[in-house]
PyMOL CGO cylinders between C-alpha atoms (Angstrom):
from pymol import cmd
from pymol.cgo import CYLINDER

trace = [
    CYLINDER, -20.12, 16.57, 12.65, -20.84, 13.60, 14.89, 0.3, 1, 1, 1, 1, 1, 1,
    CYLINDER, -20.84, 13.60, 14.89, -18.10, 11.45, 16.39, 0.3, 1, 1, 1, 1, 1, 1,
    CYLINDER, -18.10, 11.45, 16.39, -17.36, 8.10, 14.81, 0.3, 1, 1, 1, 1, 1, 1,
    CYLINDER, -17.36, 8.10, 14.81, -15.52, 5.18, 16.32, 0.3, 1, 1, 1, 1, 1, 1,
    CYLINDER, -15.52, 5.18, 16.32, -12.84, 2.97, 14.77, 0.3, 1, 1, 1, 1, 1, 1,
    CYLINDER, -12.84, 2.97, 14.77, -12.58, -0.79, 15.21, 0.3, 1, 1, 1, 1, 1, 1,
    CYLINDER, -12.58, -0.79, 15.21, -9.02, -2.10, 15.04, 0.3, 1, 1, 1, 1, 1, 1,
    CYLINDER, -9.02, -2.10, 15.04, -7.73, -5.65, 14.87, 0.3, 1, 1, 1, 1, 1, 1,
    CYLINDER, -7.73, -5.65, 14.87, -4.08, -6.61, 14.53, 0.3, 1, 1, 1, 1, 1, 1,
    CYLINDER, -4.08, -6.61, 14.53, -1.78, -9.58, 14.81, 0.3, 1, 1, 1, 1, 1, 1,
    CYLINDER, -1.78, -9.58, 14.81, 1.74, -10.78, 14.16, 0.3, 1, 1, 1, 1, 1, 1,
    CYLINDER, 1.74, -10.78, 14.16, 2.01, -13.45, 11.47, 0.3, 1, 1, 1, 1, 1, 1,
    CYLINDER, 2.01, -13.45, 11.47, 4.87, -15.87, 10.98, 0.3, 1, 1, 1, 1, 1, 1,
    CYLINDER, 4.87, -15.87, 10.98, 4.89, -15.41, 7.21, 0.3, 1, 1, 1, 1, 1, 1,
    CYLINDER, 4.89, -15.41, 7.21, 6.41, -12.84, 4.83, 0.3, 1, 1, 1, 1, 1, 1,
    CYLINDER, 6.41, -12.84, 4.83, 4.35, -9.81, 3.82, 0.3, 1, 1, 1, 1, 1, 1,
    CYLINDER, 4.35, -9.81, 3.82, 3.98, -11.18, 0.29, 0.3, 1, 1, 1, 1, 1, 1,
    CYLINDER, 3.98, -11.18, 0.29, 2.28, -14.30, 1.66, 0.3, 1, 1, 1, 1, 1, 1,
    CYLINDER, 2.28, -14.30, 1.66, -0.07, -12.30, 3.90, 0.3, 1, 1, 1, 1, 1, 1,
    CYLINDER, -0.07, -12.30, 3.90, -0.95, -10.03, 0.98, 0.3, 1, 1, 1, 1, 1, 1,
    CYLINDER, -0.95, -10.03, 0.98, -1.70, -13.01, -1.26, 0.3, 1, 1, 1, 1, 1, 1,
    CYLINDER, -1.70, -13.01, -1.26, -4.10, -14.37, 1.36, 0.3, 1, 1, 1, 1, 1, 1,
    CYLINDER, -4.10, -14.37, 1.36, -5.93, -11.04, 1.71, 0.3, 1, 1, 1, 1, 1, 1,
    CYLINDER, -5.93, -11.04, 1.71, -6.39, -10.68, -2.05, 0.3, 1, 1, 1, 1, 1, 1,
    CYLINDER, -6.39, -10.68, -2.05, -7.08, -14.30, -3.04, 0.3, 1, 1, 1, 1, 1, 1,
    CYLINDER, -7.08, -14.30, -3.04, -10.74, -15.21, -3.73, 0.3, 1, 1, 1, 1, 1, 1,
    CYLINDER, -10.74, -15.21, -3.73, -10.45, -18.74, -2.30, 0.3, 1, 1, 1, 1, 1, 1,
    CYLINDER, -10.45, -18.74, -2.30, -8.72, -17.53, 0.86, 0.3, 1, 1, 1, 1, 1, 1,
    CYLINDER, -8.72, -17.53, 0.86, -11.27, -14.72, 1.23, 0.3, 1, 1, 1, 1, 1, 1,
    CYLINDER, -11.27, -14.72, 1.23, -14.04, -17.31, 1.14, 0.3, 1, 1, 1, 1, 1, 1,
    CYLINDER, -14.04, -17.31, 1.14, -12.27, -19.11, 3.99, 0.3, 1, 1, 1, 1, 1, 1,
    CYLINDER, -12.27, -19.11, 3.99, -11.56, -16.12, 6.25, 0.3, 1, 1, 1, 1, 1, 1,
    CYLINDER, -11.56, -16.12, 6.25, -14.72, -14.08, 5.48, 0.3, 1, 1, 1, 1, 1, 1,
    CYLINDER, -14.72, -14.08, 5.48, -17.44, -16.53, 6.53, 0.3, 1, 1, 1, 1, 1, 1,
    CYLINDER, -17.44, -16.53, 6.53, -17.87, -18.20, 3.13, 0.3, 1, 1, 1, 1, 1, 1,
    CYLINDER, -17.87, -18.20, 3.13, -18.09, -14.93, 1.22, 0.3, 1, 1, 1, 1, 1, 1,
    CYLINDER, -18.09, -14.93, 1.22, -17.40, -14.79, -2.52, 0.3, 1, 1, 1, 1, 1, 1,
    CYLINDER, -17.40, -14.79, -2.52, -15.44, -11.67, -3.44, 0.3, 1, 1, 1, 1, 1, 1,
    CYLINDER, -15.44, -11.67, -3.44, -15.68, -10.11, -6.89, 0.3, 1, 1, 1, 1, 1, 1,
    CYLINDER, -15.68, -10.11, -6.89, -13.27, -7.33, -7.90, 0.3, 1, 1, 1, 1, 1, 1,
    CYLINDER, -13.27, -7.33, -7.90, -10.40, -6.58, -10.27, 0.3, 1, 1, 1, 1, 1, 1,
    CYLINDER, -10.40, -6.58, -10.27, -8.45, -4.74, -7.50, 0.3, 1, 1, 1, 1, 1, 1,
    CYLINDER, -8.45, -4.74, -7.50, -8.26, -1.57, -9.62, 0.3, 1, 1, 1, 1, 1, 1,
    CYLINDER, -8.26, -1.57, -9.62, -8.55, 1.72, -7.71, 0.3, 1, 1, 1, 1, 1, 1,
    CYLINDER, -8.55, 1.72, -7.71, -11.94, 3.31, -8.38, 0.3, 1, 1, 1, 1, 1, 1,
    CYLINDER, -11.94, 3.31, -8.38, -13.57, 0.02, -9.36, 0.3, 1, 1, 1, 1, 1, 1,
    CYLINDER, -13.57, 0.02, -9.36, -16.19, -1.89, -7.38, 0.3, 1, 1, 1, 1, 1, 1,
    CYLINDER, -16.19, -1.89, -7.38, -15.72, -4.71, -4.92, 0.3, 1, 1, 1, 1, 1, 1,
    CYLINDER, -15.72, -4.71, -4.92, -18.64, -6.99, -4.09, 0.3, 1, 1, 1, 1, 1, 1,
    CYLINDER, -18.64, -6.99, -4.09, -18.93, -9.61, -1.33, 0.3, 1, 1, 1, 1, 1, 1,
    CYLINDER, -18.93, -9.61, -1.33, -21.72, -12.20, -1.76, 0.3, 1, 1, 1, 1, 1, 1,
    CYLINDER, -21.72, -12.20, -1.76, -22.84, -14.90, 0.59, 0.3, 1, 1, 1, 1, 1, 1,
    CYLINDER, -22.84, -14.90, 0.59, -25.41, -16.13, 3.05, 0.3, 1, 1, 1, 1, 1, 1,
    CYLINDER, -25.41, -16.13, 3.05, -25.48, -15.00, 6.67, 0.3, 1, 1, 1, 1, 1, 1,
    CYLINDER, -25.48, -15.00, 6.67, -27.86, -16.59, 9.18, 0.3, 1, 1, 1, 1, 1, 1,
    CYLINDER, -27.86, -16.59, 9.18, -30.01, -17.90, 6.32, 0.3, 1, 1, 1, 1, 1, 1,
    CYLINDER, -30.01, -17.90, 6.32, -30.17, -14.58, 4.43, 0.3, 1, 1, 1, 1, 1, 1,
    CYLINDER, -30.17, -14.58, 4.43, -28.45, -14.00, 1.11, 0.3, 1, 1, 1, 1, 1, 1,
    CYLINDER, -28.45, -14.00, 1.11, -26.52, -10.75, 0.95, 0.3, 1, 1, 1, 1, 1, 1,
    CYLINDER, -26.52, -10.75, 0.95, -24.49, -8.68, -1.45, 0.3, 1, 1, 1, 1, 1, 1,
    CYLINDER, -24.49, -8.68, -1.45, -22.23, -6.18, 0.28, 0.3, 1, 1, 1, 1, 1, 1,
    CYLINDER, -22.23, -6.18, 0.28, -20.56, -3.60, -1.89, 0.3, 1, 1, 1, 1, 1, 1,
    CYLINDER, -20.56, -3.60, -1.89, -17.87, -0.99, -1.95, 0.3, 1, 1, 1, 1, 1, 1,
    CYLINDER, -17.87, -0.99, -1.95, -15.10, 0.56, -3.98, 0.3, 1, 1, 1, 1, 1, 1,
    CYLINDER, -15.10, 0.56, -3.98, -11.34, 0.04, -4.12, 0.3, 1, 1, 1, 1, 1, 1,
    CYLINDER, -11.34, 0.04, -4.12, -9.81, 3.27, -2.76, 0.3, 1, 1, 1, 1, 1, 1,
    CYLINDER, -9.81, 3.27, -2.76, -6.15, 2.18, -2.50, 0.3, 1, 1, 1, 1, 1, 1,
    CYLINDER, -6.15, 2.18, -2.50, -4.28, -0.87, -3.72, 0.3, 1, 1, 1, 1, 1, 1,
    CYLINDER, -4.28, -0.87, -3.72, -0.58, -0.88, -2.83, 0.3, 1, 1, 1, 1, 1, 1,
    CYLINDER, -0.58, -0.88, -2.83, 0.54, -4.52, -3.25, 0.3, 1, 1, 1, 1, 1, 1,
    CYLINDER, 0.54, -4.52, -3.25, 2.19, -6.08, -0.20, 0.3, 1, 1, 1, 1, 1, 1,
    CYLINDER, 2.19, -6.08, -0.20, 1.43, -2.97, 1.89, 0.3, 1, 1, 1, 1, 1, 1,
    CYLINDER, 1.43, -2.97, 1.89, -2.05, -1.46, 1.95, 0.3, 1, 1, 1, 1, 1, 1,
    CYLINDER, -2.05, -1.46, 1.95, -5.57, -2.15, 0.73, 0.3, 1, 1, 1, 1, 1, 1,
    CYLINDER, -5.57, -2.15, 0.73, -8.37, 0.34, 1.38, 0.3, 1, 1, 1, 1, 1, 1,
    CYLINDER, -8.37, 0.34, 1.38, -11.99, -0.24, 0.37, 0.3, 1, 1, 1, 1, 1, 1,
    CYLINDER, -11.99, -0.24, 0.37, -15.34, 1.17, 1.25, 0.3, 1, 1, 1, 1, 1, 1,
    CYLINDER, -15.34, 1.17, 1.25, -17.95, -1.29, 2.51, 0.3, 1, 1, 1, 1, 1, 1,
    CYLINDER, -17.95, -1.29, 2.51, -21.72, -1.23, 2.81, 0.3, 1, 1, 1, 1, 1, 1,
    CYLINDER, -21.72, -1.23, 2.81, -23.97, -4.09, 3.86, 0.3, 1, 1, 1, 1, 1, 1,
    CYLINDER, -23.97, -4.09, 3.86, -27.73, -4.05, 3.21, 0.3, 1, 1, 1, 1, 1, 1,
    CYLINDER, -27.73, -4.05, 3.21, -28.02, -6.42, 6.20, 0.3, 1, 1, 1, 1, 1, 1,
    CYLINDER, -28.02, -6.42, 6.20, -27.68, -3.34, 8.43, 0.3, 1, 1, 1, 1, 1, 1,
    CYLINDER, -27.68, -3.34, 8.43, -31.11, -2.16, 7.17, 0.3, 1, 1, 1, 1, 1, 1,
    CYLINDER, -31.11, -2.16, 7.17, -29.62, 1.30, 6.75, 0.3, 1, 1, 1, 1, 1, 1,
    CYLINDER, -29.62, 1.30, 6.75, -30.11, 3.34, 3.57, 0.3, 1, 1, 1, 1, 1, 1,
    CYLINDER, -30.11, 3.34, 3.57, -27.43, 2.86, 0.88, 0.3, 1, 1, 1, 1, 1, 1,
    CYLINDER, -27.43, 2.86, 0.88, -25.97, 6.36, 1.19, 0.3, 1, 1, 1, 1, 1, 1,
    CYLINDER, -25.97, 6.36, 1.19, -22.31, 7.39, 1.54, 0.3, 1, 1, 1, 1, 1, 1,
    CYLINDER, -22.31, 7.39, 1.54, -22.57, 8.23, 5.23, 0.3, 1, 1, 1, 1, 1, 1,
    CYLINDER, -22.57, 8.23, 5.23, -23.50, 4.59, 5.96, 0.3, 1, 1, 1, 1, 1, 1,
    CYLINDER, -23.50, 4.59, 5.96, -20.36, 3.16, 4.35, 0.3, 1, 1, 1, 1, 1, 1,
    CYLINDER, -20.36, 3.16, 4.35, -17.35, 2.04, 6.36, 0.3, 1, 1, 1, 1, 1, 1,
    CYLINDER, -17.35, 2.04, 6.36, -13.77, 2.27, 5.19, 0.3, 1, 1, 1, 1, 1, 1,
    CYLINDER, -13.77, 2.27, 5.19, -11.80, -0.95, 5.65, 0.3, 1, 1, 1, 1, 1, 1,
    CYLINDER, -11.80, -0.95, 5.65, -8.02, -0.51, 5.73, 0.3, 1, 1, 1, 1, 1, 1,
    CYLINDER, -8.02, -0.51, 5.73, -5.71, -3.52, 5.60, 0.3, 1, 1, 1, 1, 1, 1,
    CYLINDER, -5.71, -3.52, 5.60, -2.06, -2.70, 6.34, 0.3, 1, 1, 1, 1, 1, 1,
    CYLINDER, -2.06, -2.70, 6.34, 0.75, -5.27, 6.15, 0.3, 1, 1, 1, 1, 1, 1,
    CYLINDER, 0.75, -5.27, 6.15, 4.23, -4.40, 7.44, 0.3, 1, 1, 1, 1, 1, 1,
    CYLINDER, 4.23, -4.40, 7.44, 7.40, -6.42, 7.80, 0.3, 1, 1, 1, 1, 1, 1,
    CYLINDER, 7.40, -6.42, 7.80, 8.03, -7.41, 11.42, 0.3, 1, 1, 1, 1, 1, 1,
    CYLINDER, 8.03, -7.41, 11.42, 11.27, -9.28, 12.11, 0.3, 1, 1, 1, 1, 1, 1,
    CYLINDER, 11.27, -9.28, 12.11, 11.06, -12.38, 9.88, 0.3, 1, 1, 1, 1, 1, 1,
    CYLINDER, 11.06, -12.38, 9.88, 7.27, -12.17, 9.63, 0.3, 1, 1, 1, 1, 1, 1,
    CYLINDER, 7.27, -12.17, 9.63, 4.51, -9.61, 9.24, 0.3, 1, 1, 1, 1, 1, 1,
    CYLINDER, 4.51, -9.61, 9.24, 2.31, -7.30, 11.24, 0.3, 1, 1, 1, 1, 1, 1,
    CYLINDER, 2.31, -7.30, 11.24, -1.28, -7.13, 9.96, 0.3, 1, 1, 1, 1, 1, 1,
    CYLINDER, -1.28, -7.13, 9.96, -3.69, -4.37, 10.97, 0.3, 1, 1, 1, 1, 1, 1,
    CYLINDER, -3.69, -4.37, 10.97, -7.31, -4.09, 9.87, 0.3, 1, 1, 1, 1, 1, 1,
    CYLINDER, -7.31, -4.09, 9.87, -9.38, -1.02, 10.75, 0.3, 1, 1, 1, 1, 1, 1,
    CYLINDER, -9.38, -1.02, 10.75, -13.02, -0.17, 10.14, 0.3, 1, 1, 1, 1, 1, 1,
    CYLINDER, -13.02, -0.17, 10.14, -14.10, 3.42, 10.57, 0.3, 1, 1, 1, 1, 1, 1,
    CYLINDER, -14.10, 3.42, 10.57, -17.51, 5.09, 10.77, 0.3, 1, 1, 1, 1, 1, 1,
    CYLINDER, -17.51, 5.09, 10.77, -18.94, 3.05, 13.63, 0.3, 1, 1, 1, 1, 1, 1,
    CYLINDER, -18.94, 3.05, 13.63, -21.73, 5.06, 15.27, 0.3, 1, 1, 1, 1, 1, 1,
    CYLINDER, -21.73, 5.06, 15.27, -20.88, 4.13, 18.88, 0.3, 1, 1, 1, 1, 1, 1,
    CYLINDER, -20.88, 4.13, 18.88, -18.21, 2.54, 21.02, 0.3, 1, 1, 1, 1, 1, 1,
    CYLINDER, -18.21, 2.54, 21.02, -20.46, -0.52, 21.29, 0.3, 1, 1, 1, 1, 1, 1,
    CYLINDER, -20.46, -0.52, 21.29, -20.77, -0.82, 17.50, 0.3, 1, 1, 1, 1, 1, 1,
    CYLINDER, -20.77, -0.82, 17.50, -16.99, -0.48, 17.15, 0.3, 1, 1, 1, 1, 1, 1,
    CYLINDER, -16.99, -0.48, 17.15, -16.48, -3.16, 19.81, 0.3, 1, 1, 1, 1, 1, 1,
    CYLINDER, -16.48, -3.16, 19.81, -18.85, -5.51, 18.00, 0.3, 1, 1, 1, 1, 1, 1,
    CYLINDER, -18.85, -5.51, 18.00, -17.07, -4.89, 14.68, 0.3, 1, 1, 1, 1, 1, 1,
    CYLINDER, -17.07, -4.89, 14.68, -13.68, -5.37, 16.32, 0.3, 1, 1, 1, 1, 1, 1,
    CYLINDER, -13.68, -5.37, 16.32, -14.76, -8.73, 17.71, 0.3, 1, 1, 1, 1, 1, 1,
    CYLINDER, -14.76, -8.73, 17.71, -15.78, -9.88, 14.21, 0.3, 1, 1, 1, 1, 1, 1,
    CYLINDER, -15.78, -9.88, 14.21, -12.57, -8.53, 12.63, 0.3, 1, 1, 1, 1, 1, 1,
    CYLINDER, -12.57, -8.53, 12.63, -10.48, -10.25, 15.32, 0.3, 1, 1, 1, 1, 1, 1,
    CYLINDER, -10.48, -10.25, 15.32, -11.86, -13.56, 14.02, 0.3, 1, 1, 1, 1, 1, 1,
    CYLINDER, -11.86, -13.56, 14.02, -11.13, -12.59, 10.42, 0.3, 1, 1, 1, 1, 1, 1,
    CYLINDER, -11.13, -12.59, 10.42, -7.56, -11.49, 11.20, 0.3, 1, 1, 1, 1, 1, 1,
    CYLINDER, -7.56, -11.49, 11.20, -6.96, -14.69, 13.20, 0.3, 1, 1, 1, 1, 1, 1,
    CYLINDER, -6.96, -14.69, 13.20, -8.11, -16.73, 10.21, 0.3, 1, 1, 1, 1, 1, 1,
    CYLINDER, -8.11, -16.73, 10.21, -5.85, -14.76, 7.83, 0.3, 1, 1, 1, 1, 1, 1,
    CYLINDER, -5.85, -14.76, 7.83, -2.99, -15.60, 10.21, 0.3, 1, 1, 1, 1, 1, 1,
    CYLINDER, -2.99, -15.60, 10.21, -3.86, -19.33, 10.18, 0.3, 1, 1, 1, 1, 1, 1,
    CYLINDER, -3.86, -19.33, 10.18, -4.08, -19.44, 6.40, 0.3, 1, 1, 1, 1, 1, 1,
    CYLINDER, -4.08, -19.44, 6.40, -0.85, -17.47, 5.87, 0.3, 1, 1, 1, 1, 1, 1,
    CYLINDER, -0.85, -17.47, 5.87, 1.09, -19.62, 8.34, 0.3, 1, 1, 1, 1, 1, 1,
    CYLINDER, 1.09, -19.62, 8.34, -0.13, -22.99, 7.16, 0.3, 1, 1, 1, 1, 1, 1,
    CYLINDER, -0.13, -22.99, 7.16, 1.46, -23.10, 3.70, 0.3, 1, 1, 1, 1, 1, 1,
]
cmd.load_cgo(trace, "trace")
């Protein structure tokens, strides 16, 4: 089995875990923190999740499945993007894990993405997720 690399992004947020969770799972907030993406899911384990949008002039429809949904604590989905030009096969899916934990009066948010083929790919993914996590923080703290 070949080695895979994990991208990790985390931050402290001056908002309760319930607020952070509501941002992560709200369609309007998702559109704001995920580069204008529309998310479509019912958040039921085993059901699909679809992200639609336009990236650098190309329409896309990323897809995955809800693997875990533990409100206010943990969300785990698979994720595949046709923009990678890779075949749509299970070994080309990533697992995205959002974890929210109470930290003092606020929250600690961690987002990981597994199944990166190289350290460079993981670093690139981490850079993108750092922007996403920073935007989740801004949204959660502003209201």
